[in-house]
TIFIGU-775645 format. One record per residue (C-alpha): y, x, z; residue number from 1. Coordinates in nm, 3 decimals, always signed. Layout:
# residues N
R    north     east       up    k
R        Y        X        Z  NUM
...
***
This chain:
# residues 448
R    north     east       up    k
R   +5.991   -0.629   +1.385    1
R   +5.759   -0.751   +1.113    2
R   +5.864   -0.734   +0.753    3
R   +6.002   -1.080   +0.687    4
R   +5.912   -1.271   +0.376    5
R   +6.257   -1.411   +0.309    6
R   +6.423   -1.112   +0.145    7
R   +6.776   -1.240   +0.105    8
R   +6.933   -0.899   +0.046    9
R   +6.816   -0.540   +0.032   10
R   +7.032   -0.340   +0.268   11
R   +7.014   +0.029   +0.196   12
R   +7.021   +0.295   +0.472   13
R   +7.178   +0.544   +0.237   14
R   +7.396   +0.523   -0.070   15
R   +7.410   +0.750   -0.372   16
R   +7.683   +0.784   -0.631   17
R   +7.581   +0.983   -0.936   18
R   +7.799   +1.276   -1.026   19
R   +7.772   +1.474   -1.350   20
R   +7.748   +1.850   -1.342   21
R   +7.910   +2.007   -1.649   22
R   +7.933   +2.356   -1.783   23
R   +8.268   +2.487   -1.907   24
R   +8.209   +2.365   -2.262   25
R   +8.122   +2.012   -2.141   26
R   +7.745   +2.031   -2.177   27
R   +7.550   +1.864   -1.898   28
R   +7.350   +2.125   -1.707   29
R   +7.137   +2.145   -1.395   30
R   +6.934   +2.404   -1.213   31
R   +6.770   +2.504   -0.888   32
R   +7.008   +2.572   -0.599   33
R   +6.736   +2.641   -0.343   34
R   +6.360   +2.666   -0.313   35
R   +6.212   +2.537   +0.014   36
R   +5.841   +2.604   +0.028   37
R   +5.705   +2.431   -0.279   38
R   +6.004   +2.193   -0.303   39
R   +6.343   +2.249   -0.466   40
R   +6.705   +2.142   -0.423   41
R   +6.886   +2.092   -0.752   42
R   +7.253   +2.155   -0.824   43
R   +7.282   +1.787   -0.916   44
R   +7.151   +1.687   -0.571   45
R   +7.438   +1.880   -0.411   46
R   +7.696   +1.742   -0.654   47
R   +7.576   +1.385   -0.596   48
R   +7.613   +1.420   -0.220   49
R   +7.946   +1.600   -0.258   50
R   +8.081   +1.319   -0.475   51
R   +7.976   +1.074   -0.204   52
R   +8.179   +1.259   +0.063   53
R   +8.482   +1.268   -0.166   54
R   +8.457   +0.894   -0.222   55
R   +8.465   +0.840   +0.153   56
R   +8.766   +1.064   +0.201   57
R   +8.983   +1.280   -0.019   58
R   +9.060   +1.497   +0.284   59
R   +8.849   +1.796   +0.383   60
R   +8.494   +1.688   +0.453   61
R   +8.155   +1.840   +0.400   62
R   +8.150   +2.152   +0.188   63
R   +7.876   +2.213   -0.065   64
R   +7.726   +2.465   +0.180   65
R   +7.713   +2.194   +0.449   66
R   +7.543   +1.962   +0.204   67
R   +7.291   +2.226   +0.099   68
R   +7.206   +2.286   +0.466   69
R   +7.133   +1.915   +0.510   70
R   +6.924   +1.906   +0.194   71
R   +6.722   +2.209   +0.310   72
R   +6.646   +2.023   +0.633   73
R   +6.544   +1.718   +0.430   74
R   +6.304   +1.929   +0.225   75
R   +6.153   +2.081   +0.541   76
R   +6.086   +1.728   +0.665   77
R   +5.947   +1.626   +0.327   78
R   +5.716   +1.927   +0.334   79
R   +5.584   +1.828   +0.678   80
R   +5.548   +1.467   +0.566   81
R   +5.335   +1.579   +0.274   82
R   +5.117   +1.794   +0.501   83
R   +5.078   +1.509   +0.753   84
R   +5.012   +1.254   +0.474   85
R   +5.304   +1.033   +0.577   86
R   +5.307   +0.747   +0.327   87
R   +5.598   +0.611   +0.125   88
R   +5.481   +0.350   -0.123   89
R   +5.589   +0.351   -0.487   90
R   +5.693   -0.011   -0.450   91
R   +5.919   +0.066   -0.154   92
R   +6.089   +0.346   -0.346   93
R   +6.124   +0.127   -0.654   94
R   +6.295   -0.147   -0.452   95
R   +6.574   +0.090   -0.353   96
R   +6.596   +0.248   -0.698   97
R   +6.631   -0.091   -0.867   98
R   +6.894   -0.189   -0.610   99
R   +7.105   +0.117   -0.696  100
R   +7.058   +0.080   -1.072  101
R   +7.153   -0.288   -1.065  102
R   +7.465   -0.193   -0.870  103
R   +7.559   +0.058   -1.139  104
R   +7.501   -0.201   -1.412  105
R   +7.728   -0.444   -1.229  106
R   +7.991   -0.172   -1.187  107
R   +7.990   -0.036   -1.543  108
R   +7.854   -0.327   -1.745  109
R   +7.592   -0.150   -1.959  110
R   +7.360   +0.149   -1.974  111
R   +7.586   +0.308   -2.233  112
R   +7.889   +0.273   -2.004  113
R   +7.690   +0.429   -1.720  114
R   +7.617   +0.731   -1.940  115
R   +7.981   +0.758   -2.048  116
R   +8.107   +0.749   -1.687  117
R   +7.842   +0.960   -1.516  118
R   +7.728   +1.193   -1.791  119
R   +7.367   +1.092   -1.723  120
R   +7.135   +0.869   -1.925  121
R   +7.000   +0.562   -1.749  122
R   +6.646   +0.705   -1.737  123
R   +6.776   +1.036   -1.599  124
R   +6.957   +0.847   -1.323  125
R   +6.644   +0.648   -1.250  126
R   +6.444   +0.971   -1.212  127
R   +6.715   +1.123   -0.990  128
R   +6.732   +0.817   -0.765  129
R   +6.354   +0.800   -0.746  130
R   +6.332   +1.159   -0.625  131
R   +6.617   +1.127   -0.376  132
R   +6.505   +0.792   -0.234  133
R   +6.150   +0.914   -0.184  134
R   +6.273   +1.230   -0.011  135
R   +6.509   +1.035   +0.218  136
R   +6.251   +0.774   +0.316  137
R   +5.987   +1.037   +0.383  138
R   +6.219   +1.268   +0.576  139
R   +6.350   +0.985   +0.794  140
R   +5.998   +0.879   +0.886  141
R   +5.898   +1.234   +0.974  142
R   +6.217   +1.283   +1.178  143
R   +6.147   +0.961   +1.368  144
R   +5.793   +1.077   +1.444  145
R   +5.918   +1.416   +1.562  146
R   +6.193   +1.282   +1.792  147
R   +6.027   +0.964   +1.918  148
R   +5.928   +1.131   +2.246  149
R   +6.269   +1.292   +2.314  150
R   +6.425   +1.141   +2.627  151
R   +6.732   +1.207   +2.843  152
R   +6.767   +1.158   +3.219  153
R   +7.071   +1.000   +3.392  154
R   +7.171   +1.349   +3.510  155
R   +7.158   +1.476   +3.152  156
R   +7.373   +1.182   +3.038  157
R   +7.633   +1.272   +3.302  158
R   +7.623   +1.640   +3.201  159
R   +7.666   +1.543   +2.836  160
R   +7.968   +1.326   +2.919  161
R   +8.127   +1.600   +3.130  162
R   +8.109   +1.844   +2.838  163
R   +8.324   +1.617   +2.621  164
R   +8.697   +1.702   +2.616  165
R   +8.894   +1.418   +2.771  166
R   +9.128   +1.389   +2.474  167
R   +8.829   +1.354   +2.240  168
R   +8.678   +1.055   +2.421  169
R   +8.692   +0.753   +2.190  170
R   +8.891   +0.441   +2.257  171
R   +8.650   +0.154   +2.307  172
R   +8.760   -0.178   +2.153  173
R   +8.775   -0.500   +2.349  174
R   +8.418   -0.620   +2.393  175
R   +8.250   -0.939   +2.500  176
R   +7.932   -1.047   +2.683  177
R   +7.794   -1.389   +2.591  178
R   +7.512   -1.631   +2.659  179
R   +7.385   -1.912   +2.437  180
R   +7.178   -2.228   +2.441  181
R   +7.005   -2.304   +2.111  182
R   +6.835   -2.623   +1.999  183
R   +6.632   -2.597   +1.680  184
R   +6.506   -2.942   +1.582  185
R   +6.135   -2.978   +1.519  186
R   +6.033   -3.068   +1.164  187
R   +5.870   -3.411   +1.149  188
R   +5.500   -3.440   +1.069  189
R   +5.586   -3.658   +0.770  190
R   +5.797   -3.373   +0.624  191
R   +5.520   -3.123   +0.693  192
R   +5.274   -3.350   +0.509  193
R   +5.515   -3.376   +0.215  194
R   +5.531   -2.997   +0.183  195
R   +5.154   -2.960   +0.210  196
R   +5.109   -3.219   -0.065  197
R   +5.360   -3.040   -0.290  198
R   +5.189   -2.703   -0.240  199
R   +4.843   -2.854   -0.290  200
R   +4.959   -2.986   -0.629  201
R   +5.094   -2.644   -0.726  202
R   +4.772   -2.475   -0.616  203
R   +4.570   -2.718   -0.828  204
R   +4.787   -2.636   -1.131  205
R   +4.712   -2.265   -1.083  206
R   +4.338   -2.335   -1.050  207
R   +4.354   -2.526   -1.378  208
R   +4.507   -2.229   -1.560  209
R   +4.886   -2.233   -1.516  210
R   +5.048   -1.901   -1.428  211
R   +5.113   -1.855   -1.059  212
R   +5.417   -1.636   -1.137  213
R   +5.578   -1.906   -1.350  214
R   +5.532   -2.171   -1.081  215
R   +5.667   -1.930   -0.817  216
R   +5.980   -1.876   -1.025  217
R   +6.030   -2.250   -1.061  218
R   +5.937   -2.376   -0.714  219
R   +5.927   -2.100   -0.450  220
R   +6.205   -2.116   -0.191  221
R   +6.188   -1.745   -0.105  222
R   +6.511   -1.618   -0.267  223
R   +6.398   -1.257   -0.245  224
R   +6.082   -1.298   -0.454  225
R   +6.110   -1.617   -0.659  226
R   +6.292   -1.442   -0.945  227
R   +6.006   -1.188   -0.955  228
R   +5.737   -1.453   -0.989  229
R   +5.676   -1.449   -0.615  230
R   +5.564   -1.084   -0.616  231
R   +5.600   -0.908   -0.281  232
R   +5.499   -0.555   -0.377  233
R   +5.242   -0.340   -0.199  234
R   +5.215   -0.375   +0.178  235
R   +4.979   -0.262   +0.452  236
R   +4.828   -0.435   +0.753  237
R   +5.098   -0.482   +1.013  238
R   +5.379   -0.522   +0.760  239
R   +5.365   -0.903   +0.737  240
R   +5.341   -1.181   +0.991  241
R   +4.984   -1.230   +1.111  242
R   +4.890   -1.558   +0.943  243
R   +5.019   -1.445   +0.605  244
R   +4.856   -1.104   +0.629  245
R   +4.515   -1.240   +0.732  246
R   +4.508   -1.480   +0.437  247
R   +4.632   -1.222   +0.185  248
R   +4.385   -0.947   +0.281  249
R   +4.094   -1.193   +0.266  250
R   +4.153   -1.264   -0.104  251
R   +3.994   -1.110   -0.410  252
R   +4.216   -1.012   -0.708  253
R   +4.333   -1.326   -0.887  254
R   +4.212   -1.556   -0.609  255
R   +4.451   -1.813   -0.459  256
R   +4.460   -1.880   -0.085  257
R   +4.446   -2.218   +0.085  258
R   +4.779   -2.347   +0.215  259
R   +4.888   -2.143   +0.519  260
R   +5.171   -2.192   +0.764  261
R   +5.396   -1.919   +0.908  262
R   +5.726   -1.921   +1.094  263
R   +5.896   -1.925   +0.753  264
R   +5.725   -2.235   +0.615  265
R   +5.414   -2.311   +0.409  266
R   +5.268   -2.074   +0.149  267
R   +5.002   -2.025   -0.110  268
R   +4.919   -1.663   -0.197  269
R   +4.760   -1.494   -0.494  270
R   +4.625   -1.141   -0.468  271
R   +4.736   -0.920   -0.758  272
R   +4.585   -0.582   -0.678  273
R   +4.417   -0.390   -0.399  274
R   +4.498   -0.018   -0.373  275
R   +4.332   +0.165   -0.085  276
R   +4.456   +0.011   +0.238  277
R   +4.742   -0.169   +0.067  278
R   +4.761   -0.483   -0.145  279
R   +5.010   -0.638   -0.383  280
R   +5.039   -1.015   -0.375  281
R   +5.262   -1.299   -0.486  282
R   +5.335   -1.621   -0.302  283
R   +5.502   -1.957   -0.327  284
R   +5.699   -2.061   -0.021  285
R   +5.810   -2.416   +0.052  286
R   +6.029   -2.465   +0.360  287
R   +6.008   -2.801   +0.542  288
R   +6.349   -2.953   +0.596  289
R   +6.483   -3.090   +0.921  290
R   +6.626   -3.441   +0.881  291
R   +7.000   -3.493   +0.917  292
R   +6.926   -3.737   +1.201  293
R   +6.737   -3.470   +1.397  294
R   +7.020   -3.222   +1.343  295
R   +7.273   -3.476   +1.468  296
R   +7.062   -3.540   +1.777  297
R   +7.049   -3.165   +1.846  298
R   +7.426   -3.139   +1.824  299
R   +7.479   -3.439   +2.051  300
R   +7.228   -3.303   +2.305  301
R   +7.411   -2.970   +2.320  302
R   +7.750   -3.136   +2.355  303
R   +7.607   -3.343   +2.644  304
R   +7.464   -3.028   +2.804  305
R   +7.804   -2.859   +2.776  306
R   +7.962   -3.150   +2.965  307
R   +7.694   -3.131   +3.236  308
R   +7.745   -2.757   +3.277  309
R   +8.125   -2.787   +3.289  310
R   +8.088   -3.061   +3.553  311
R   +7.871   -2.834   +3.770  312
R   +7.564   -3.060   +3.749  313
R   +7.353   -2.776   +3.612  314
R   +7.409   -2.404   +3.563  315
R   +7.424   -2.254   +3.217  316
R   +7.128   -2.030   +3.303  317
R   +6.908   -2.319   +3.418  318
R   +7.004   -2.529   +3.116  319
R   +6.910   -2.241   +2.886  320
R   +6.573   -2.195   +3.058  321
R   +6.495   -2.569   +3.038  322
R   +6.630   -2.666   +2.696  323
R   +6.699   -2.365   +2.473  324
R   +6.451   -2.293   +2.193  325
R   +6.573   -1.933   +2.148  326
R   +6.371   -1.628   +2.252  327
R   +6.631   -1.541   +2.517  328
R   +6.584   -1.872   +2.703  329
R   +6.388   -1.705   +2.984  330
R   +6.682   -1.469   +3.042  331
R   +6.914   -1.763   +3.087  332
R   +7.041   -1.734   +2.731  333
R   +7.188   -1.383   +2.769  334
R   +7.247   -1.233   +2.421  335
R   +7.159   -0.867   +2.354  336
R   +7.332   -0.662   +2.087  337
R   +7.037   -0.535   +1.882  338
R   +7.252   -0.259   +1.729  339
R   +7.286   -0.059   +2.051  340
R   +7.064   -0.245   +2.297  341
R   +7.357   -0.343   +2.521  342
R   +7.488   -0.690   +2.604  343
R   +7.832   -0.617   +2.461  344
R   +7.982   -0.705   +2.123  345
R   +8.312   -0.612   +1.966  346
R   +8.501   -0.867   +1.759  347
R   +8.365   -0.732   +1.430  348
R   +8.004   -0.760   +1.547  349
R   +8.063   -1.120   +1.658  350
R   +8.200   -1.210   +1.317  351
R   +7.861   -1.143   +1.162  352
R   +7.666   -1.398   +1.367  353
R   +7.912   -1.599   +1.573  354
R   +8.208   -1.649   +1.340  355
R   +8.206   -2.028   +1.373  356
R   +8.210   -2.006   +1.753  357
R   +8.535   -1.809   +1.778  358
R   +8.423   -1.612   +2.086  359
R   +8.738   -1.391   +2.116  360
R   +8.943   -1.708   +2.156  361
R   +8.741   -1.834   +2.454  362
R   +8.842   -1.777   +2.816  363
R   +8.593   -1.607   +3.046  364
R   +8.349   -1.875   +3.165  365
R   +8.449   -2.116   +2.887  366
R   +8.175   -2.289   +2.685  367
R   +8.215   -2.357   +2.314  368
R   +8.141   -2.681   +2.136  369
R   +7.809   -2.707   +1.949  370
R   +7.818   -2.519   +1.617  371
R   +7.564   -2.509   +1.336  372
R   +7.396   -2.184   +1.228  373
R   +7.076   -2.050   +1.075  374
R   +6.819   -1.865   +1.283  375
R   +6.672   -1.527   +1.189  376
R   +6.391   -1.708   +1.003  377
R   +6.643   -1.920   +0.811  378
R   +6.599   -2.244   +1.009  379
R   +6.885   -2.486   +1.077  380
R   +6.989   -2.511   +1.441  381
R   +7.284   -2.571   +1.676  382
R   +7.407   -2.370   +1.973  383
R   +7.669   -2.358   +2.244  384
R   +7.804   -2.023   +2.365  385
R   +7.958   -1.915   +2.694  386
R   +8.185   -1.612   +2.724  387
R   +8.058   -1.430   +3.033  388
R   +8.282   -1.124   +3.044  389
R   +8.566   -0.972   +2.847  390
R   +8.604   -0.594   +2.864  391
R   +8.955   -0.473   +2.773  392
R   +9.005   -0.187   +2.530  393
R   +8.988   +0.147   +2.713  394
R   +8.898   +0.512   +2.680  395
R   +8.523   +0.565   +2.714  396
R   +8.394   +0.629   +3.069  397
R   +8.058   +0.646   +3.242  398
R   +8.109   +0.331   +3.449  399
R   +8.191   +0.088   +3.169  400
R   +8.018   +0.254   +2.876  401
R   +7.703   +0.412   +3.016  402
R   +7.475   +0.258   +2.752  403
R   +7.691   +0.392   +2.468  404
R   +7.715   +0.736   +2.627  405
R   +7.340   +0.735   +2.689  406
R   +7.281   +0.663   +2.319  407
R   +7.518   +0.945   +2.222  408
R   +7.347   +1.185   +2.464  409
R   +7.006   +1.086   +2.329  410
R   +7.124   +1.139   +1.970  411
R   +7.260   +1.480   +2.068  412
R   +6.928   +1.574   +2.232  413
R   +6.739   +1.468   +1.921  414
R   +6.973   +1.669   +1.700  415
R   +6.919   +1.975   +1.918  416
R   +6.543   +1.925   +1.900  417
R   +6.559   +1.892   +1.521  418
R   +6.769   +2.210   +1.488  419
R   +6.512   +2.402   +1.691  420
R   +6.224   +2.252   +1.496  421
R   +6.392   +2.327   +1.164  422
R   +6.462   +2.688   +1.259  423
R   +6.099   +2.737   +1.360  424
R   +5.986   +2.594   +1.026  425
R   +6.236   +2.809   +0.834  426
R   +6.099   +3.125   +0.996  427
R   +5.758   +3.057   +0.839  428
R   +5.863   +2.889   +0.513  429
R   +5.953   +3.055   +0.185  430
R   +6.327   +3.005   +0.123  431
R   +6.524   +3.127   -0.175  432
R   +6.889   +3.045   -0.249  433
R   +7.056   +3.076   -0.586  434
R   +7.329   +3.345   -0.609  435
R   +7.602   +3.076   -0.585  436
R   +7.487   +2.981   -0.235  437
R   +7.366   +3.309   -0.086  438
R   +7.698   +3.364   +0.094  439
R   +7.694   +3.025   +0.269  440
R   +7.749   +3.039   +0.646  441
R   +7.533   +2.753   +0.764  442
R   +7.634   +2.582   +1.087  443
R   +7.291   +2.512   +1.237  444
R   +7.030   +2.705   +1.038  445
R   +6.982   +3.077   +1.006  446
R   +6.833   +3.171   +0.671  447
R   +6.728   +3.532   +0.626  448
***
């Protein structure tokens, strides 16, 4: 999926909690726990990860040796990423680093309080996060590239399932399969003209000398960038939606684009800097608004469709194909769970996107009333939902849970591949452990 412009929240794939490492007399110390090729693992890296496991559970979890083994694998991946010139942009790293630092400031209140509670100065934490974020992003990209071609056959899925002890099979929660019909009202041409006129006036103000960043802060409706003067950070071709990208890459530094339209609304763009095959730009986004009358008509149309379907005058599938504006219209409105690729949702997953519908309270075959929601590109719309199937809670089995077991088997195959790859790399990479860790019995790696 393309990198969307509306950055409402930065969701991190990994979380760090700083942990101080003290000597007996209370002086903050650090050192090298392992050397992996030309890269190192610090004591503080291990302590940070260990503190994270203790926060998740006070019971026995990962040992420091387990953590060191994982960090050695990360450094092997980083080393390959550096050799293969896998790119992680400074801006991407900085986004995550700032996210973590802002979280710490919210938690502790000040930089001084952070130092008092963690034993690390703010700038030291920033450097530590920068190093760890860059390593994690790079290693994850390399791991994806290495395992992308790993596949499992149906026979291998069955063999994987049969190796699992019966008493260790997980209990699957009650899950639901649903279909939907969505009507997203079309923005009127008069509203589109209003937005174009507003953006044209802002563009003219920039041309006459006003700062683009100031106007973006005041007027842009992109909540993820407005506070930063509309700045998006460095991005490459393929990262943004096509219309936006084409306009941005055609600009010279300081130049302002004509008004362009994307699925998110109308924009003007200013190029800040070009760096190799990447650019940094800022934009002002204005989103056309659907009238309350059009929204009411959408709701009434859906309520009428629900009556027609309940009366048997048209099937839900045919109504979805004829009237739904959602991408799944051609599939008769069937909703796919993007988390695991199946058509099943547990109650928690439904709360995220279908809370107002109350799916668990529906009977099988029942159709909800029209409810308002916002689409993935932040547009107002209405939908009706039908509960197709309800799967009772049960212990996992191949018949009902094949997709989940397939995903687990695939993950296991990828892990096996990565263990083999890592061992091959270890056999030809310089590895040195500090005395404190030379007696570690690693679970997956053999270090001579």
